[in-house]
PQR file with spaces between the fields and no chain letter, atoms N, CA, C, O and H, PARSE charges and radii, in Angstrom:
ATOM       1  N    MET     1      13.538  -10.456  -29.006 -0.4000 1.5000
ATOM       2  CA   MET     1      12.373  -10.820  -28.195 -0.0000 2.0000
ATOM       3  C    MET     1      12.270   -9.860  -27.015  0.5500 1.7000
ATOM       4  O    MET     1      13.278   -9.529  -26.392 -0.5500 1.4000
ATOM       5  N    ASP     2      11.065   -9.417  -26.710 -0.4000 1.5000
ATOM       6  CA   ASP     2      10.825   -8.482  -25.618 -0.0000 2.0000
ATOM       7  C    ASP     2      10.765   -9.254  -24.307  0.5500 1.7000
ATOM       8  O    ASP     2       9.816  -10.000  -24.068 -0.5500 1.4000
ATOM       9  H    ASP     2      10.246   -9.686  -27.216  0.4000 1.0000
ATOM      10  N    THR     3      11.771   -9.079  -23.458 -0.4000 1.5000
ATOM      11  CA   THR     3      11.813   -9.831  -22.203 -0.0000 2.0000
ATOM      12  C    THR     3      10.701   -9.436  -21.257  0.5500 1.7000
ATOM      13  O    THR     3      10.330  -10.233  -20.394 -0.5500 1.4000
ATOM      14  H    THR     3      12.542   -8.473  -23.652  0.4000 1.0000
ATOM      15  N    GLN     4      10.146   -8.223  -21.384 -0.4000 1.5000
ATOM      16  CA   GLN     4       9.025   -7.828  -20.528 -0.0000 2.0000
ATOM      17  C    GLN     4       7.838   -8.756  -20.748  0.5500 1.7000
ATOM      18  O    GLN     4       7.143   -9.094  -19.791 -0.5500 1.4000
ATOM      19  H    GLN     4      10.447   -7.576  -22.085  0.4000 1.0000
ATOM      20  N    LEU     5       7.590   -9.175  -21.984 -0.4000 1.5000
ATOM      21  CA   LEU     5       6.452  -10.039  -22.279 -0.0000 2.0000
ATOM      22  C    LEU     5       6.704  -11.482  -21.844  0.5500 1.7000
ATOM      23  O    LEU     5       5.762  -12.265  -21.716 -0.5500 1.4000
ATOM      24  H    LEU     5       8.155   -8.900  -22.762  0.4000 1.0000
ATOM      25  N    ASP     6       7.953  -11.831  -21.619 -0.4000 1.5000
ATOM      26  CA   ASP     6       8.292  -13.193  -21.219 -0.0000 2.0000
ATOM      27  C    ASP     6       8.140  -13.421  -19.722  0.5500 1.7000
ATOM      28  O    ASP     6       8.190  -14.565  -19.270 -0.5500 1.4000
ATOM      29  H    ASP     6       8.718  -11.195  -21.723  0.4000 1.0000
ATOM      30  N    LYS     7       7.957  -12.372  -18.953 -0.4000 1.5000
ATOM      31  CA   LYS     7       7.829  -12.510  -17.501 -0.0000 2.0000
ATOM      32  C    LYS     7       6.524  -13.204  -17.146  0.5500 1.7000
ATOM      33  O    LYS     7       5.516  -13.042  -17.834 -0.5500 1.4000
ATOM      34  H    LYS     7       7.915  -11.443  -19.320  0.4000 1.0000
ATOM      35  N    LEU     8       6.550  -13.972  -16.073 -0.4000 1.5000
ATOM      36  CA   LEU     8       5.337  -14.621  -15.571 -0.0000 2.0000
ATOM      37  C    LEU     8       4.548  -13.691  -14.669  0.5500 1.7000
ATOM      38  O    LEU     8       3.323  -13.780  -14.591 -0.5500 1.4000
ATOM      39  H    LEU     8       7.369  -14.102  -15.514  0.4000 1.0000
ATOM      40  N    SER     9       5.258  -12.790  -13.983 -0.4000 1.5000
ATOM      41  CA   SER     9       4.590  -11.845  -13.096 -0.0000 2.0000
ATOM      42  C    SER     9       5.435  -10.584  -12.975  0.5500 1.7000
ATOM      43  O    SER     9       6.603  -10.542  -13.360 -0.5500 1.4000
ATOM      44  H    SER     9       6.253  -12.717  -14.047  0.4000 1.0000
ATOM      45  N    TYR    10       4.788   -9.554  -12.421 -0.4000 1.5000
ATOM      46  CA   TYR    10       5.421   -8.243  -12.286 -0.0000 2.0000
ATOM      47  C    TYR    10       5.227   -7.701  -10.884  0.5500 1.7000
ATOM      48  O    TYR    10       4.153   -7.845  -10.298 -0.5500 1.4000
ATOM      49  H    TYR    10       3.838   -9.588  -12.109  0.4000 1.0000
ATOM      50  N    SER    11       6.255   -7.085  -10.350 -0.4000 1.5000
ATOM      51  CA   SER    11       6.083   -6.280   -9.148 -0.0000 2.0000
ATOM      52  C    SER    11       5.358   -5.006   -9.590  0.5500 1.7000
ATOM      53  O    SER    11       5.278   -4.719  -10.785 -0.5500 1.4000
ATOM      54  H    SER    11       7.127   -6.968  -10.826  0.4000 1.0000
ATOM      55  N    VAL    12       4.842   -4.258   -8.648 -0.4000 1.5000
ATOM      56  CA   VAL    12       4.145   -3.017   -9.009 -0.0000 2.0000
ATOM      57  C    VAL    12       5.072   -2.063   -9.769  0.5500 1.7000
ATOM      58  O    VAL    12       4.660   -1.539  -10.804 -0.5500 1.4000
ATOM      59  H    VAL    12       4.908   -4.490   -7.678  0.4000 1.0000
ATOM      60  N    PRO    13       6.308   -1.813   -9.306 -0.5600 1.5000
ATOM      61  CA   PRO    13       7.184   -0.910  -10.074  0.2800 2.0000
ATOM      62  C    PRO    13       7.504   -1.435  -11.476  0.5500 1.7000
ATOM      63  O    PRO    13       7.562   -0.657  -12.428 -0.5500 1.4000
ATOM      64  N    ASN    14       7.711   -2.750  -11.610 -0.4000 1.5000
ATOM      65  CA   ASN    14       8.022   -3.305  -12.930 -0.0000 2.0000
ATOM      66  C    ASN    14       6.817   -3.291  -13.857  0.5500 1.7000
ATOM      67  O    ASN    14       6.971   -3.107  -15.064 -0.5500 1.4000
ATOM      68  H    ASN    14       7.664   -3.382  -10.837  0.4000 1.0000
ATOM      69  N    LEU    15       5.621   -3.482  -13.315 -0.4000 1.5000
ATOM      70  CA   LEU    15       4.423   -3.382  -14.142 -0.0000 2.0000
ATOM      71  C    LEU    15       4.216   -1.940  -14.597  0.5500 1.7000
ATOM      72  O    LEU    15       3.787   -1.694  -15.725 -0.5500 1.4000
ATOM      73  H    LEU    15       5.495   -3.632  -12.334  0.4000 1.0000
ATOM      74  N    ALA    16       4.518   -0.999  -13.725 -0.4000 1.5000
ATOM      75  CA   ALA    16       4.433    0.413  -14.110 -0.0000 2.0000
ATOM      76  C    ALA    16       5.385    0.701  -15.270  0.5500 1.7000
ATOM      77  O    ALA    16       5.013    1.387  -16.222 -0.5500 1.4000
ATOM      78  H    ALA    16       4.867   -1.198  -12.809  0.4000 1.0000
ATOM      79  N    LEU    17       6.594    0.188  -15.195 -0.4000 1.5000
ATOM      80  CA   LEU    17       7.556    0.383  -16.291 -0.0000 2.0000
ATOM      81  C    LEU    17       7.080   -0.296  -17.572  0.5500 1.7000
ATOM      82  O    LEU    17       7.173    0.279  -18.657 -0.5500 1.4000
ATOM      83  H    LEU    17       6.896   -0.369  -14.422  0.4000 1.0000
ATOM      84  N    ALA    18       6.575   -1.510  -17.444 -0.4000 1.5000
ATOM      85  CA   ALA    18       6.157   -2.274  -18.622 -0.0000 2.0000
ATOM      86  C    ALA    18       4.961   -1.651  -19.324  0.5500 1.7000
ATOM      87  O    ALA    18       4.807   -1.804  -20.535 -0.5500 1.4000
ATOM      88  H    ALA    18       6.499   -1.977  -16.563  0.4000 1.0000
ATOM      89  N    THR    19       4.110   -0.947  -18.578 -0.4000 1.5000
ATOM      90  CA   THR    19       2.897   -0.364  -19.152 -0.0000 2.0000
ATOM      91  C    THR    19       3.018    1.134  -19.396  0.5500 1.7000
ATOM      92  O    THR    19       2.115    1.740  -19.974 -0.5500 1.4000
ATOM      93  H    THR    19       4.236   -0.823  -17.594  0.4000 1.0000
ATOM      94  N    ASP    20       4.111    1.733  -18.967 -0.4000 1.5000
ATOM      95  CA   ASP    20       4.318    3.176  -19.078 -0.0000 2.0000
ATOM      96  C    ASP    20       3.268    3.948  -18.285  0.5500 1.7000
ATOM      97  O    ASP    20       2.843    5.034  -18.678 -0.5500 1.4000
ATOM      98  H    ASP    20       4.844    1.241  -18.497  0.4000 1.0000
ATOM      99  N    LEU    21       2.858    3.362  -17.156 -0.4000 1.5000
ATOM     100  CA   LEU    21       1.944    4.012  -16.221 -0.0000 2.0000
ATOM     101  C    LEU    21       2.685    4.250  -14.915  0.5500 1.7000
ATOM     102  O    LEU    21       3.788    3.735  -14.728 -0.5500 1.4000
ATOM     103  H    LEU    21       3.203    2.480  -16.836  0.4000 1.0000
ATOM     104  N    SER    22       2.103    5.013  -14.020 -0.4000 1.5000
ATOM     105  CA   SER    22       2.768    5.300  -12.754 -0.0000 2.0000
ATOM     106  C    SER    22       2.539    4.183  -11.737  0.5500 1.7000
ATOM     107  O    SER    22       1.567    3.433  -11.827 -0.5500 1.4000
ATOM     108  H    SER    22       1.207    5.431  -14.172  0.4000 1.0000
ATOM     109  N    VAL    23       3.432    4.090  -10.788 -0.4000 1.5000
ATOM     110  CA   VAL    23       3.277    3.141   -9.675 -0.0000 2.0000
ATOM     111  C    VAL    23       1.978    3.446   -8.938  0.5500 1.7000
ATOM     112  O    VAL    23       1.271    2.530   -8.516 -0.5500 1.4000
ATOM     113  H    VAL    23       4.222    4.700  -10.714  0.4000 1.0000
ATOM     114  N    ASP    24       1.660    4.738   -8.782 -0.4000 1.5000
ATOM     115  CA   ASP    24       0.435    5.141   -8.105 -0.0000 2.0000
ATOM     116  C    ASP    24      -0.806    4.639   -8.858  0.5500 1.7000
ATOM     117  O    ASP    24      -1.761    4.176   -8.234 -0.5500 1.4000
ATOM     118  H    ASP    24       2.234    5.482   -9.124  0.4000 1.0000
ATOM     119  N    SER    25      -0.797    4.726  -10.177 -0.4000 1.5000
ATOM     120  CA   SER    25      -1.935    4.241  -10.974 -0.0000 2.0000
ATOM     121  C    SER    25      -2.124    2.741  -10.806  0.5500 1.7000
ATOM     122  O    SER    25      -3.252    2.270  -10.666 -0.5500 1.4000
ATOM     123  H    SER    25      -0.022    5.101  -10.684  0.4000 1.0000
ATOM     124  N    ILE    26      -1.036    1.993  -10.818 -0.4000 1.5000
ATOM     125  CA   ILE    26      -1.103    0.536  -10.645 -0.0000 2.0000
ATOM     126  C    ILE    26      -1.607    0.218   -9.242  0.5500 1.7000
ATOM     127  O    ILE    26      -2.485   -0.629   -9.074 -0.5500 1.4000
ATOM     128  H    ILE    26      -0.119    2.376  -10.932  0.4000 1.0000
ATOM     129  N    SER    27      -1.055    0.890   -8.239 -0.4000 1.5000
ATOM     130  CA   SER    27      -1.466    0.650   -6.852 -0.0000 2.0000
ATOM     131  C    SER    27      -2.936    0.964   -6.634  0.5500 1.7000
ATOM     132  O    SER    27      -3.636    0.221   -5.945 -0.5500 1.4000
ATOM     133  H    SER    27      -0.342    1.578   -8.376  0.4000 1.0000
ATOM     134  N    LYS    28      -3.411    2.066   -7.218 -0.4000 1.5000
ATOM     135  CA   LYS    28      -4.827    2.428   -7.094 -0.0000 2.0000
ATOM     136  C    LYS    28      -5.725    1.382   -7.743  0.5500 1.7000
ATOM     137  O    LYS    28      -6.783    1.061   -7.202 -0.5500 1.4000
ATOM     138  H    LYS    28      -2.843    2.669   -7.777  0.4000 1.0000
ATOM     139  N    ALA    29      -5.322    0.847   -8.891 -0.4000 1.5000
ATOM     140  CA   ALA    29      -6.113   -0.182   -9.569 -0.0000 2.0000
ATOM     141  C    ALA    29      -6.181   -1.447   -8.717  0.5500 1.7000
ATOM     142  O    ALA    29      -7.218   -2.109   -8.677 -0.5500 1.4000
ATOM     143  H    ALA    29      -4.463    1.108   -9.331  0.4000 1.0000
ATOM     144  N    ILE    30      -5.102   -1.783   -8.044 -0.4000 1.5000
ATOM     145  CA   ILE    30      -5.098   -2.954   -7.150 -0.0000 2.0000
ATOM     146  C    ILE    30      -6.025   -2.696   -5.962  0.5500 1.7000
ATOM     147  O    ILE    30      -6.849   -3.543   -5.616 -0.5500 1.4000
ATOM     148  H    ILE    30      -4.259   -1.246   -8.076  0.4000 1.0000
ATOM     149  N    LYS    31      -5.889   -1.532   -5.346 -0.4000 1.5000
ATOM     150  CA   LYS    31      -6.728   -1.206   -4.182 -0.0000 2.0000
ATOM     151  C    LYS    31      -8.206   -1.158   -4.538  0.5500 1.7000
ATOM     152  O    LYS    31      -9.051   -1.515   -3.717 -0.5500 1.4000
ATOM     153  H    LYS    31      -5.220   -0.844   -5.627  0.4000 1.0000
ATOM     154  N    ALA    32      -8.529   -0.719   -5.755 -0.4000 1.5000
ATOM     155  CA   ALA    32      -9.926   -0.650   -6.202 -0.0000 2.0000
ATOM     156  C    ALA    32     -10.477   -2.017   -6.595  0.5500 1.7000
ATOM     157  O    ALA    32     -11.683   -2.176   -6.784 -0.5500 1.4000
ATOM     158  H    ALA    32      -7.842   -0.429   -6.422  0.4000 1.0000
ATOM     159  N    GLY    33      -9.591   -2.996   -6.716 -0.4000 1.5000
ATOM     160  CA   GLY    33     -10.026   -4.333   -7.118 -0.0000 2.0000
ATOM     161  C    GLY    33     -10.141   -4.501   -8.624  0.5500 1.7000
ATOM     162  O    GLY    33     -10.613   -5.535   -9.098 -0.5500 1.4000
ATOM     163  H    GLY    33      -8.612   -2.867   -6.563  0.4000 1.0000
ATOM     164  N    ASP    34      -9.718   -3.501   -9.378 -0.4000 1.5000
ATOM     165  CA   ASP    34      -9.761   -3.589  -10.837 -0.0000 2.0000
ATOM     166  C    ASP    34      -8.635   -4.458  -11.381  0.5500 1.7000
ATOM     167  O    ASP    34      -8.792   -5.133  -12.399 -0.5500 1.4000
ATOM     168  H    ASP    34      -9.335   -2.661   -8.993  0.4000 1.0000
ATOM     169  N    LEU    35      -7.517   -4.436  -10.704 -0.4000 1.5000
ATOM     170  CA   LEU    35      -6.334   -5.229  -11.060 -0.0000 2.0000
ATOM     171  C    LEU    35      -6.057   -6.152   -9.879  0.5500 1.7000
ATOM     172  O    LEU    35      -5.857   -5.683   -8.758 -0.5500 1.4000
ATOM     173  H    LEU    35      -7.388   -3.888   -9.877  0.4000 1.0000
ATOM     174  N    VAL    36      -6.043   -7.452  -10.121 -0.4000 1.5000
ATOM     175  CA   VAL    36      -5.896   -8.425   -9.033 -0.0000 2.0000
ATOM     176  C    VAL    36      -4.428   -8.798   -8.861  0.5500 1.7000
ATOM     177  O    VAL    36      -3.763   -9.243   -9.797 -0.5500 1.4000
ATOM     178  H    VAL    36      -6.205   -7.833  -11.031  0.4000 1.0000
ATOM     179  N    ALA    37      -3.948   -8.606   -7.647 -0.4000 1.5000
ATOM     180  CA   ALA    37      -2.567   -8.972   -7.318 -0.0000 2.0000
ATOM     181  C    ALA    37      -2.572  -10.233   -6.467  0.5500 1.7000
ATOM     182  O    ALA    37      -3.510  -10.490   -5.712 -0.5500 1.4000
ATOM     183  H    ALA    37      -4.488   -8.245   -6.887  0.4000 1.0000
ATOM     184  N    ASN    38      -1.516  -11.005   -6.602 -0.4000 1.5000
ATOM     185  CA   ASN    38      -1.219  -12.102   -5.685 -0.0000 2.0000
ATOM     186  C    ASN    38      -0.123  -11.586   -4.764  0.5500 1.7000
ATOM     187  O    ASN    38       0.537  -10.597   -5.082 -0.5500 1.4000
ATOM     188  H    ASN    38      -0.754  -10.796   -7.215  0.4000 1.0000
ATOM     189  N    TYR    39       0.075  -12.231   -3.648 -0.4000 1.5000
ATOM     190  CA   TYR    39       1.045  -11.730   -2.684 -0.0000 2.0000
ATOM     191  C    TYR    39       2.088  -12.776   -2.350  0.5500 1.7000
ATOM     192  O    TYR    39       1.764  -13.926   -2.055 -0.5500 1.4000
ATOM     193  H    TYR    39      -0.461  -13.035   -3.389  0.4000 1.0000
ATOM     194  N    PHE    40       3.359  -12.356   -2.399 -0.4000 1.5000
ATOM     195  CA   PHE    40       4.477  -13.142   -1.922 -0.0000 2.0000
ATOM     196  C    PHE    40       4.874  -12.480   -0.619  0.5500 1.7000
ATOM     197  O    PHE    40       5.604  -11.489   -0.609 -0.5500 1.4000
ATOM     198  H    PHE    40       3.622  -11.421   -2.638  0.4000 1.0000
ATOM     199  N    GLY    41       4.385  -13.037    0.486 -0.4000 1.5000
ATOM     200  CA   GLY    41       4.517  -12.339    1.763 -0.0000 2.0000
ATOM     201  C    GLY    41       3.642  -11.102    1.689  0.5500 1.7000
ATOM     202  O    GLY    41       2.428  -11.199    1.514 -0.5500 1.4000
ATOM     203  H    GLY    41       3.792  -13.842    0.479  0.4000 1.0000
ATOM     204  N    THR    42       4.259   -9.943    1.821 -0.4000 1.5000
ATOM     205  CA   THR    42       3.501   -8.688    1.722 -0.0000 2.0000
ATOM     206  C    THR    42       3.688   -8.001    0.375  0.5500 1.7000
ATOM     207  O    THR    42       3.116   -6.938    0.134 -0.5500 1.4000
ATOM     208  H    THR    42       5.246   -9.863    1.962  0.4000 1.0000
ATOM     209  N    LYS    43       4.484   -8.602   -0.503 -0.4000 1.5000
ATOM     210  CA   LYS    43       4.785   -7.987   -1.797 -0.0000 2.0000
ATOM     211  C    LYS    43       3.736   -8.373   -2.834  0.5500 1.7000
ATOM     212  O    LYS    43       3.570   -9.556   -3.130 -0.5500 1.4000
ATOM     213  H    LYS    43       4.949   -9.465   -0.308  0.4000 1.0000
ATOM     214  N    PRO    44       3.013   -7.376   -3.399 -0.5600 1.5000
ATOM     215  CA   PRO    44       2.055   -7.697   -4.445  0.2800 2.0000
ATOM     216  C    PRO    44       2.763   -7.997   -5.759  0.5500 1.7000
ATOM     217  O    PRO    44       3.707   -7.305   -6.142 -0.5500 1.4000
ATOM     218  N    VAL    45       2.300   -9.028   -6.438 -0.4000 1.5000
ATOM     219  CA   VAL    45       2.774   -9.358   -7.778 -0.0000 2.0000
ATOM     220  C    VAL    45       1.551   -9.578   -8.665  0.5500 1.7000
ATOM     221  O    VAL    45       0.534  -10.115   -8.224 -0.5500 1.4000
ATOM     222  H    VAL    45       1.534   -9.590   -6.127  0.4000 1.0000
ATOM     223  N    VAL    46       1.666   -9.160   -9.900 -0.4000 1.5000
ATOM     224  CA   VAL    46       0.564   -9.273  -10.849 -0.0000 2.0000
ATOM     225  C    VAL    46       1.009  -10.209  -11.960  0.5500 1.7000
ATOM     226  O    VAL    46       2.061  -10.008  -12.567 -0.5500 1.4000
ATOM     227  H    VAL    46       2.491   -8.724  -10.258  0.4000 1.0000
ATOM     228  N    THR    47       0.204  -11.232  -12.224 -0.4000 1.5000
ATOM     229  CA   THR    47       0.567  -12.166  -13.288 -0.0000 2.0000
ATOM     230  C    THR    47       0.455  -11.500  -14.650  0.5500 1.7000
ATOM     231  O    THR    47      -0.275  -10.524  -14.826 -0.5500 1.4000
ATOM     232  H    THR    47      -0.651  -11.394  -11.731  0.4000 1.0000
ATOM     233  N    ARG    48       1.182  -12.040  -15.594 -0.4000 1.5000
ATOM     234  CA   ARG    48       1.155  -11.538  -16.965 -0.0000 2.0000
ATOM     235  C    ARG    48      -0.271  -11.552  -17.520  0.5500 1.7000
ATOM     236  O    ARG    48      -0.714  -10.583  -18.136 -0.5500 1.4000
ATOM     237  H    ARG    48       1.775  -12.833  -15.451  0.4000 1.0000
ATOM     238  N    ASP    49      -0.985  -12.664  -17.294 -0.4000 1.5000
ATOM     239  CA   ASP    49      -2.352  -12.772  -17.806 -0.0000 2.0000
ATOM     240  C    ASP    49      -3.279  -11.743  -17.176  0.5500 1.7000
ATOM     241  O    ASP    49      -4.124  -11.167  -17.861 -0.5500 1.4000
ATOM     242  H    ASP    49      -0.624  -13.451  -16.793  0.4000 1.0000
ATOM     243  N    GLU    50      -3.127  -11.507  -15.877 -0.4000 1.5000
ATOM     244  CA   GLU    50      -3.969  -10.519  -15.197 -0.0000 2.0000
ATOM     245  C    GLU    50      -3.638   -9.112  -15.691  0.5500 1.7000
ATOM     246  O    GLU    50      -4.539   -8.294  -15.876 -0.5500 1.4000
ATOM     247  H    GLU    50      -2.440  -11.975  -15.321  0.4000 1.0000
ATOM     248  N    ALA    51      -2.373   -8.828  -15.903 -0.4000 1.5000
ATOM     249  CA   ALA    51      -1.993   -7.514  -16.412 -0.0000 2.0000
ATOM     250  C    ALA    51      -2.609   -7.279  -17.785  0.5500 1.7000
ATOM     251  O    ALA    51      -3.131   -6.199  -18.058 -0.5500 1.4000
ATOM     252  H    ALA    51      -1.641   -9.493  -15.753  0.4000 1.0000
ATOM     253  N    ARG    52      -2.548   -8.281  -18.643 -0.4000 1.5000
ATOM     254  CA   ARG    52      -3.157   -8.154  -19.974 -0.0000 2.0000
ATOM     255  C    ARG    52      -4.667   -8.003  -19.876  0.5500 1.7000
ATOM     256  O    ARG    52      -5.249   -7.186  -20.589 -0.5500 1.4000
ATOM     257  H    ARG    52      -2.123   -9.159  -18.421  0.4000 1.0000
ATOM     258  N    ARG    53      -5.312   -8.777  -19.007 -0.4000 1.5000
ATOM     259  CA   ARG    53      -6.760   -8.691  -18.845 -0.0000 2.0000
ATOM     260  C    ARG    53      -7.156   -7.278  -18.424  0.5500 1.7000
ATOM     261  O    ARG    53      -8.086   -6.690  -18.975 -0.5500 1.4000
ATOM     262  H    ARG    53      -4.839   -9.441  -18.428  0.4000 1.0000
ATOM     263  N    TRP    54      -6.434   -6.745  -17.439 -0.4000 1.5000
ATOM     264  CA   TRP    54      -6.727   -5.407  -16.938 -0.0000 2.0000
ATOM     265  C    TRP    54      -6.520   -4.344  -18.021  0.5500 1.7000
ATOM     266  O    TRP    54      -7.366   -3.469  -18.206 -0.5500 1.4000
ATOM     267  H    TRP    54      -5.678   -7.223  -16.991  0.4000 1.0000
ATOM     268  N    LEU    55      -5.406   -4.422  -18.724 -0.4000 1.5000
ATOM     269  CA   LEU    55      -5.144   -3.443  -19.778 -0.0000 2.0000
ATOM     270  C    LEU    55      -6.213   -3.496  -20.863  0.5500 1.7000
ATOM     271  O    LEU    55      -6.644   -2.456  -21.361 -0.5500 1.4000
ATOM     272  H    LEU    55      -4.719   -5.132  -18.574  0.4000 1.0000
ATOM     273  N    GLU    56      -6.641   -4.694  -21.229 -0.4000 1.5000
ATOM     274  CA   GLU    56      -7.662   -4.843  -22.260 -0.0000 2.0000
ATOM     275  C    GLU    56      -9.035   -4.387  -21.776  0.5500 1.7000
ATOM     276  O    GLU    56      -9.917   -4.113  -22.590 -0.5500 1.4000
ATOM     277  H    GLU    56      -6.291   -5.539  -20.824  0.4000 1.0000
ATOM     278  N    SER    57      -9.225   -4.301  -20.459 -0.4000 1.5000
ATOM     279  CA   SER    57     -10.511   -3.843  -19.921 -0.0000 2.0000
ATOM     280  C    SER    57     -10.610   -2.318  -19.857  0.5500 1.7000
ATOM     281  O    SER    57     -11.692   -1.778  -19.625 -0.5500 1.4000
ATOM     282  H    SER    57      -8.508   -4.523  -19.798  0.4000 1.0000
ATOM     283  N    LEU    58      -9.499   -1.628  -20.059 -0.4000 1.5000
ATOM     284  CA   LEU    58      -9.512   -0.169  -20.009 -0.0000 2.0000
ATOM     285  C    LEU    58     -10.279    0.388  -21.201  0.5500 1.7000
ATOM     286  O    LEU    58     -10.320   -0.242  -22.258 -0.5500 1.4000
ATOM     287  H    LEU    58      -8.621   -2.066  -20.248  0.4000 1.0000
ATOM     288  N    PRO    59     -10.885    1.558  -21.044 -0.5600 1.5000
ATOM     289  CA   PRO    59     -11.671    2.148  -22.137  0.2800 2.0000
ATOM     290  C    PRO    59     -10.829    2.364  -23.391  0.5500 1.7000
ATOM     291  O    PRO    59      -9.630    2.631  -23.310 -0.5500 1.4000
ATOM     292  N    ASN    60     -11.470    2.246  -24.541 -0.4000 1.5000
ATOM     293  CA   ASN    60     -10.807    2.499  -25.820 -0.0000 2.0000
ATOM     294  C    ASN    60     -10.834    3.967  -26.201  0.5500 1.7000
ATOM     295  O    ASN    60     -10.109    4.399  -27.097 -0.5500 1.4000
ATOM     296  H    ASN    60     -12.444    2.030  -24.607  0.4000 1.0000
ATOM     297  N    GLU    61     -11.677    4.735  -25.515 -0.4000 1.5000
ATOM     298  CA   GLU    61     -11.813    6.149  -25.847 -0.0000 2.0000
ATOM     299  C    GLU    61     -11.496    7.005  -24.615  0.5500 1.7000
ATOM     300  O    GLU    61     -11.730    6.604  -23.475 -0.5500 1.4000
ATOM     301  H    GLU    61     -12.267    4.384  -24.788  0.4000 1.0000
ATOM     302  N    LYS    62     -10.972    8.162  -24.879 -0.4000 1.5000
ATOM     303  CA   LYS    62     -10.666    9.122  -23.821 -0.0000 2.0000
ATOM     304  C    LYS    62     -11.988    9.626  -23.221  0.5500 1.7000
ATOM     305  O    LYS    62     -12.886   10.018  -23.967 -0.5500 1.4000
ATOM     306  H    LYS    62     -10.783    8.489  -25.805  0.4000 1.0000
ATOM     307  N    PRO    63     -12.119    9.622  -21.900 -0.5600 1.5000
ATOM     308  CA   PRO    63     -13.363   10.120  -21.305  0.2800 2.0000
ATOM     309  C    PRO    63     -13.526   11.616  -21.521  0.5500 1.7000
ATOM     310  O    PRO    63     -12.550   12.360  -21.615 -0.5500 1.4000
ATOM     311  N    GLU    64     -14.777   12.037  -21.597 -0.4000 1.5000
ATOM     312  CA   GLU    64     -15.033   13.469  -21.742 -0.0000 2.0000
ATOM     313  C    GLU    64     -14.792   14.159  -20.412  0.5500 1.7000
ATOM     314  O    GLU    64     -15.039   13.593  -19.347 -0.5500 1.4000
ATOM     315  H    GLU    64     -15.570   11.433  -21.521  0.4000 1.0000
ATOM     316  N    ARG    65     -14.314   15.368  -20.488 -0.4000 1.5000
ATOM     317  CA   ARG    65     -14.065   16.159  -19.272 -0.0000 2.0000
ATOM     318  C    ARG    65     -15.376   16.614  -18.676  0.5500 1.7000
ATOM     319  O    ARG    65     -16.284   17.042  -19.389 -0.5500 1.4000
ATOM     320  H    ARG    65     -14.113   15.827  -21.353  0.4000 1.0000
ATOM     321  N    VAL    66     -15.466   16.520  -17.372 -0.4000 1.5000
ATOM     322  CA   VAL    66     -16.636   17.024  -16.665 -0.0000 2.0000
ATOM     323  C    VAL    66     -16.261   18.354  -16.047  0.5500 1.7000
ATOM     324  O    VAL    66     -15.257   18.455  -15.342 -0.5500 1.4000
ATOM     325  H    VAL    66     -14.729   16.173  -16.793  0.4000 1.0000
ATOM     326  N    ALA    67     -17.054   19.366  -16.304 -0.4000 1.5000
ATOM     327  CA   ALA    67     -16.747   20.718  -15.821 -0.0000 2.0000
ATOM     328  C    ALA    67     -17.000   20.854  -14.337  0.5500 1.7000
ATOM     329  O    ALA    67     -16.792   21.927  -13.770 -0.5500 1.4000
ATOM     330  H    ALA    67     -17.870   19.284  -16.877  0.4000 1.0000
């Protein structure tokens, strides 16, 4: 069983590890309001359901490069 999927919430560094994305990418998504974090004091945590919702909202296709 994958223990990452069993978590109820993720810190930003742990969500970055679980998604194979950077801490900066996760932090930017939170700051942009695309990924909603809850706060334990000043520490942002992202629920499992919110992480899945956000990942599923990402585009299915690679964006075209703009020159």
